[in-house]
C-alpha positions as CSV (number, residue, x, y, z in Angstrom):
1,X,19.5,30.2,18.4
2,X,17.3,27.6,16.2
3,X,14.0,27.1,17.6
4,X,13.5,24.0,19.6
5,X,10.2,22.3,19.5
6,X,8.5,19.2,21.3
7,X,8.2,16.4,18.9
8,X,5.9,13.6,19.7
9,X,7.0,9.9,18.2
10,X,5.4,6.5,17.9
11,X,8.3,3.9,19.1
12,X,8.6,0.2,18.5
13,X,8.8,-1.4,21.9
14,X,10.4,-4.6,20.6
15,X,10.3,-7.2,17.9
16,X,6.8,-8.6,17.4
17,X,5.7,-12.4,16.8
18,X,2.3,-13.5,15.6
19,X,-0.4,-10.8,15.6
20,X,0.6,-7.3,16.4
21,X,-0.9,-5.3,18.9
22,X,-1.3,-1.4,20.0
23,X,0.7,-2.1,22.7
24,X,3.9,-3.2,20.7
25,X,4.3,0.5,20.1
26,X,4.2,3.4,22.5
27,X,4.1,7.1,22.2
28,X,6.8,9.4,23.6
29,X,8.0,12.9,23.3
30,X,11.5,14.5,22.4
31,X,12.4,17.6,21.4
32,X,14.0,18.8,18.1
33,X,15.9,21.7,16.6
34,X,14.0,23.5,13.7
35,X,17.2,23.7,11.7
36,X,19.3,21.1,9.6
37,X,22.9,20.8,10.5
38,X,25.0,22.6,8.1
39,X,26.5,20.9,5.2
40,X,24.5,17.5,6.1
41,X,22.5,17.5,2.9
42,X,19.4,16.6,4.9
43,X,16.0,18.3,5.1
44,X,13.6,19.0,7.9
45,X,10.0,17.8,7.6
46,X,6.9,18.7,9.4
47,X,4.7,15.6,8.7
48,X,1.2,16.2,7.5
49,X,0.1,12.6,6.5
50,X,1.4,9.0,7.3
51,X,0.7,6.1,5.5
52,X,-0.4,2.7,7.0
53,X,0.7,-0.2,4.6
54,X,0.9,-4.1,5.1
55,X,4.5,-4.1,4.2
56,X,5.3,-2.5,7.6
57,X,4.3,-5.8,9.3
58,X,7.4,-7.6,8.3
59,X,9.6,-4.5,9.3
60,X,8.2,-5.3,12.9
61,X,10.1,-8.6,12.8
62,X,13.9,-9.1,13.0
63,X,14.4,-10.4,9.6
64,X,17.9,-10.5,7.7
65,X,18.1,-10.2,4.0
66,X,14.8,-8.7,3.1
67,X,14.4,-6.0,0.5
68,X,13.4,-3.5,3.3
69,X,15.0,-2.9,6.7
70,X,13.6,-4.0,10.0
71,X,12.6,-1.4,12.2
72,X,14.8,-0.8,15.5
73,X,13.1,-1.4,18.8
74,X,13.3,1.8,20.9
75,X,13.1,4.1,17.7
76,X,10.4,5.9,15.8
77,X,8.7,3.7,13.3
78,X,9.0,5.0,9.8
79,X,7.0,4.8,6.5
80,X,5.5,6.8,3.7
81,X,4.3,10.2,4.4
82,X,3.3,13.7,2.9
83,X,5.2,16.3,4.5
84,X,6.1,20.2,4.4
85,X,9.9,21.2,3.9
86,X,10.6,23.5,7.1
87,X,14.5,23.6,6.5
88,X,17.0,22.0,3.9
89,X,20.6,21.7,3.2
90,X,19.8,19.4,0.1
91,X,20.0,21.4,-3.4
92,X,17.0,19.3,-4.4
93,X,14.4,20.9,-2.0
94,X,13.9,24.4,-0.5
95,X,11.9,25.6,2.7
96,X,8.2,25.5,1.8
97,X,8.2,22.4,-0.8
98,X,5.6,19.8,-0.4
99,X,7.0,16.3,-0.7
100,X,5.8,12.5,-0.2
101,X,8.3,9.6,0.4
102,X,10.0,8.0,3.7
103,X,9.5,9.8,6.9
104,X,9.3,9.0,10.6
105,X,6.2,8.4,12.6
106,X,6.8,11.8,14.5
107,X,5.6,15.3,14.1
108,X,9.0,16.3,12.7
109,X,11.6,14.3,11.0
110,X,15.1,15.1,10.3
111,X,15.7,13.2,6.9
112,X,19.6,12.7,6.2
113,X,19.4,10.7,2.9
114,X,16.1,11.7,1.5
115,X,14.0,9.4,-0.6
116,X,11.4,12.0,-1.3
117,X,9.4,13.1,-4.2
118,X,8.4,16.7,-4.8
119,X,4.8,17.3,-5.0
120,X,4.0,19.3,-8.2
121,X,0.2,18.8,-8.5
122,X,-1.5,20.6,-5.5
123,X,-5.2,20.8,-6.9
124,X,-5.8,17.2,-5.5
125,X,-6.2,16.3,-1.9
126,X,-2.5,16.2,-0.5
127,X,-3.4,13.0,1.2
128,X,-3.8,11.2,-2.3
129,X,0.0,11.0,-2.0
130,X,0.0,8.4,0.7
131,X,-2.1,6.5,-1.7
132,X,-3.3,6.9,-5.2
133,X,-0.5,9.5,-6.2
134,X,2.1,7.8,-3.9
135,X,3.4,4.4,-3.4
136,X,0.1,2.4,-3.6
137,X,-0.7,4.2,-6.7
138,X,2.3,3.3,-8.5
139,X,2.4,-0.5,-7.1
140,X,-1.2,-0.8,-8.8
141,X,0.3,0.7,-12.2
142,X,3.4,-1.1,-12.3
143,X,1.7,-4.5,-11.2
144,X,-1.0,-4.3,-13.6
145,X,0.3,-2.8,-16.9
146,X,4.1,-3.8,-16.5
147,X,4.1,-7.2,-14.8
148,X,0.5,-8.5,-16.1
149,X,0.8,-7.2,-19.8
150,X,-3.2,-6.9,-19.7
151,X,-5.3,-7.1,-23.0
152,X,-9.1,-5.8,-23.6
153,X,-11.5,-8.2,-22.6
154,X,-9.4,-10.2,-20.3
155,X,-11.0,-11.7,-16.8
156,X,-9.1,-10.3,-14.0
157,X,-9.3,-11.3,-10.4
158,X,-8.0,-9.1,-7.5
159,X,-7.7,-10.4,-4.0
160,X,-7.8,-7.8,-0.9
161,X,-9.6,-5.7,-3.7
162,X,-10.9,-2.6,-1.6
163,X,-7.4,-2.0,-0.3
164,X,-5.1,0.9,-1.3
165,X,-3.7,-1.1,-4.3
166,X,-6.7,-3.4,-5.2
167,X,-9.3,-0.6,-5.4
168,X,-7.0,1.1,-8.1
169,X,-6.2,-2.4,-10.0
170,X,-9.9,-2.9,-10.7
171,X,-10.5,0.5,-11.9
172,X,-7.5,0.3,-14.3
173,X,-8.7,-2.8,-15.7
174,X,-12.1,-1.7,-16.1
175,X,-10.9,1.3,-17.9
176,X,-9.2,-1.1,-20.4
177,X,-12.4,-3.0,-20.9
178,X,-11.7,-6.1,-18.7
179,X,-13.9,-8.3,-16.7
180,X,-13.3,-7.5,-13.2
181,X,-14.0,-9.4,-10.0
182,X,-12.6,-8.6,-6.4
183,X,-12.8,-10.5,-3.1
184,X,-12.8,-8.7,0.3
185,X,-13.9,-9.3,3.8
186,X,-17.1,-7.5,4.7
187,X,-20.5,-6.6,3.1
188,X,-19.5,-2.9,3.2
189,X,-16.4,-3.6,1.2
190,X,-18.3,-5.7,-1.4
191,X,-20.8,-2.7,-1.8
192,X,-18.0,-0.4,-2.3
193,X,-16.3,-2.6,-5.1
194,X,-19.3,-3.0,-7.0
195,X,-21.0,0.3,-6.6
196,X,-18.2,2.8,-6.2
197,X,-15.3,1.0,-8.1
198,X,-17.1,-0.5,-10.8
199,X,-16.2,-4.1,-10.4
200,X,-18.4,-6.4,-12.2
201,X,-18.7,-8.8,-9.4
202,X,-17.3,-9.1,-5.9
203,X,-17.5,-11.8,-3.0
204,X,-16.7,-12.2,0.6
205,X,-14.3,-14.6,1.0
206,X,-15.2,-15.0,4.7
207,X,-18.7,-16.4,3.3
208,X,-17.3,-18.7,1.0
209,X,-16.8,-22.4,2.3
210,X,-15.0,-23.4,-0.9
211,X,-12.9,-20.7,-2.6
212,X,-12.4,-22.9,-5.6
213,X,-16.2,-23.2,-6.1
214,X,-16.5,-19.3,-5.4
215,X,-14.1,-18.5,-8.3
216,X,-15.7,-21.3,-10.8
217,X,-18.8,-19.3,-10.2
218,X,-17.4,-16.1,-11.2
219,X,-14.9,-17.2,-13.7
220,X,-16.6,-20.4,-15.6
221,X,-13.9,-19.8,-18.2
222,X,-10.9,-19.3,-16.0
223,X,-8.8,-16.2,-14.8
224,X,-6.3,-14.6,-17.2
225,X,-4.9,-12.2,-14.8
226,X,-4.8,-12.7,-10.8
227,X,-3.5,-9.6,-8.9
228,X,-2.3,-11.3,-5.7
229,X,-2.5,-9.4,-2.4
230,X,-3.4,-12.2,0.0
231,X,-1.4,-15.6,-0.5
232,X,-2.4,-18.8,1.4
233,X,-5.6,-20.7,0.5
234,X,-6.9,-18.0,-1.8
235,X,-3.7,-18.5,-4.0
236,X,-4.0,-22.1,-4.1
237,X,-8.0,-22.0,-5.3
238,X,-6.6,-19.5,-7.9
239,X,-4.0,-21.7,-9.4
240,X,-6.8,-24.3,-10.0
241,X,-8.7,-21.5,-12.0
242,X,-6.1,-19.8,-14.2
243,X,-6.2,-19.9,-17.9
244,X,-3.6,-21.4,-20.1
245,X,-1.0,-18.5,-20.4
246,X,-2.6,-16.7,-17.5
247,X,-0.4,-14.3,-15.6
248,X,-0.2,-13.7,-11.6
249,X,1.3,-10.7,-10.2
250,X,2.7,-11.2,-6.6
251,X,2.1,-7.7,-4.9
252,X,1.9,-9.1,-1.3
253,X,0.6,-11.9,0.9
254,X,-1.1,-10.4,3.9
255,X,-2.7,-13.5,5.1
256,X,1.0,-14.7,5.8
257,X,2.4,-11.8,7.6
258,X,1.3,-12.8,11.0
259,X,2.2,-16.4,10.9
260,X,5.2,-17.7,12.6
261,X,5.1,-20.4,10.2
262,X,3.9,-19.7,6.4
263,X,1.4,-21.9,4.9
264,X,2.2,-24.1,2.1
265,X,1.0,-23.6,-1.1
266,X,-0.4,-27.0,-2.8
267,X,-1.1,-26.2,-6.5
268,X,2.1,-24.9,-8.1
269,X,2.0,-27.7,-10.5
270,X,-0.7,-25.7,-12.4
271,X,2.0,-23.1,-13.2
272,X,3.5,-26.0,-15.6
273,X,0.5,-27.4,-16.9
274,X,-1.4,-24.3,-17.7
275,X,2.0,-22.3,-18.5
276,X,1.2,-19.6,-16.2
277,X,3.8,-16.9,-15.7
278,X,3.6,-15.8,-11.8
279,X,6.2,-12.8,-11.1
280,X,6.8,-11.1,-7.8
281,X,7.5,-7.5,-8.1
282,X,8.6,-4.4,-6.0
283,X,7.4,-0.8,-6.7
284,X,10.8,0.6,-6.2
285,X,11.9,-0.7,-9.5
286,X,9.2,1.3,-11.3
287,X,9.5,4.7,-9.7
288,X,11.2,5.7,-13.0
289,X,7.8,5.3,-14.6
290,X,6.4,7.9,-12.0
291,X,6.0,10.8,-14.2
292,X,4.4,8.6,-16.8
293,X,2.0,7.3,-14.1
294,X,0.9,10.8,-13.1
295,X,0.3,11.8,-16.8
296,X,-2.0,9.0,-16.9
297,X,-3.9,9.2,-13.6
298,X,-4.3,12.9,-12.9
299,X,-6.7,13.5,-15.6
300,X,-8.7,10.4,-14.9
301,X,-9.0,11.8,-11.2
302,X,-10.3,15.0,-12.2
303,X,-12.6,13.7,-14.8
304,X,-13.9,11.2,-12.0
305,X,-13.0,8.4,-14.1
306,X,-11.3,6.8,-11.1
307,X,-12.2,7.1,-7.7
308,X,-10.2,6.7,-4.5
309,X,-11.5,5.8,-0.9
310,X,-9.5,6.9,2.2
311,X,-10.2,5.7,5.9
312,X,-8.8,8.5,8.0
313,X,-7.4,8.3,11.4
314,X,-6.9,11.7,13.1
315,X,-3.8,12.5,15.2
316,X,-0.5,10.8,15.7
317,X,-2.0,9.0,18.6
318,X,-4.1,7.2,16.5
319,X,-1.6,5.7,14.3
320,X,-0.6,2.6,16.0
321,X,-4.4,1.3,16.3
322,X,-4.7,2.5,12.6
323,X,-1.7,0.2,11.5
324,X,-3.1,-2.9,13.6
325,X,-6.3,-2.4,12.1
326,X,-5.1,-3.4,8.6
327,X,-4.5,-6.9,9.8
328,X,-8.0,-7.6,11.0
329,X,-9.5,-5.8,7.9
330,X,-10.8,-2.9,10.1
331,X,-10.1,-0.4,7.5
332,X,-12.4,0.6,4.5
333,X,-10.1,1.8,1.8
334,X,-6.8,3.3,2.1
335,X,-5.6,3.8,6.0
336,X,-4.1,7.3,6.3
337,X,-3.1,9.1,9.5
338,X,-3.6,12.8,9.6
339,X,-0.9,14.2,11.8
340,X,-1.0,18.1,11.2
341,X,-3.1,20.5,9.6
342,X,-2.1,21.4,6.0
């Protein structure tokens, strides 16, 4: 008989409107067989690290026609994670493999249609595969190099710049010889941007009464590239300050995710007068570039040319608070939950 074990899980209570709360989720315990049903093509995972990401907020709402499915109330939340394969009926994965990709917010997950990448490089922290070597790293790479078509010496602005994606975009831009400015929401984060990640300048948007004036101060000649993570008032101010033929990569709009009615944007006519290209993108359209991305980034990590900051929460019980903290900016760096020892 296959072994049965207890399986702690994080469950979504009901669909959320407005700002999410820890009580919108609850912990439960079920049991799971440590064996994949024969002929199922599935894999059984022991989850090691889980990733908290802003795109998970819209999944807590019952939205139709989105690029990503809503969570189901009464079921475990799912997201990106790092895991070890305990059993497999899938020819691509074997017992003992380390993988990253979509998994459940639980101790063990039976994944029937695996969207997983095998981890080849284990001489870097495994948790990096929730961030710099996983979805956020690929997002930064695709958004900056593929969408923005950057050139040496250009002026780059990044909002939510100390987050999982922003901290990397800034470092990529510096490696290319760009002038880089980031915005974030606390003194600690501003210090991190300037002293750890090597941004040329950074400012706390909460301390700026006029974002347009703040951007004029840092970009007197205008902005070539804006990496958009925030939306709302910041996007409006940026549009006033773009250079002719500037590019805006729209990665996300975290300022809008908890609003029942999104804010309008008023300065879109500047896209016309300044011939600005503004393009939204999804990382999943670029995963075919993942091997090329690893070739570029692994040497940079090992040589210390790119650094990465994580905010690690310990234990599955801490996951709901860690996820909610993203939306008040409580995390410093990439928010990760450590579920089990490696």
